[in-house]
N, C-alpha and C positions, 0 to 999 in steps of 0.2 A: 504492500500500500504508499500510498504520496503520503508524504509527508505534507498537510496543509499549514505550517505554520512558517513562519520567514522567520529567520533569525533575531528579527526585534520581537517571539512570542505573538504577531499577530493572528484572528483567526482568524475564517477563512468562508466563512456560512454559504460561499454557495460549491467549493467542496467538498464539504457536507452532505447537503441538499445531493450531489451526481451519488455520493455513494449511497442514498435512504434509494434513491431511485431506481441503482444497479441492481440494493440487495430487495426491492420490491418487487423490481423486471425478477426476478432470478426467481421467486417460486412458483411451481405449480401450478400453472392458468388456468388448465384444459380439466384438471379436475376439483377447479373450484366455480370453475361456469360449469362443465357439468352436473355439478350439486346445488348447486343453483340454478340451473334449468328445469332439475327435477323435480323440486324440492317445494315453488308453487305450483304440482300438476298434484304431488299427492298431501300439499294442503287442500287444497282445493276435492282432490275425491274425495278423501276424507271429513268434508265441512259437507259435500251432497250429502255419505248417506246418516251422519251426524244429524240434517236438516228435515230428509226421513223417515228415519227413526223418531224424532219430534214430533212432527206434524201425525207416522201416524199414531201413534202415541195418545196425538191430544186428539184427535180425530174417534178413538178405542173412549178414550172416557167419557168424553161428549157424549156417544151411543147408547154404552152402557147402561 
C-alpha cells in the first residue's frame, strides 16, 4: 500500500477514499445482487400466503 502521508504528516483524504472504494468494489457483488433479487420475491410470496390465510380465517369466523 502506498503511504498517503507526506513528509510533514499531512493527511490525504482523497487517498483514503480511493482505497475505501477499491475495498468496497472487491466484494462479491454477484452473490449480493442474487440475494437482493430473490429476497423481495420470497417476501412477496410469504406476504401473499399470509394475506390469503388471514382472509380465509376472517371469512371462516364470519360464516361460523
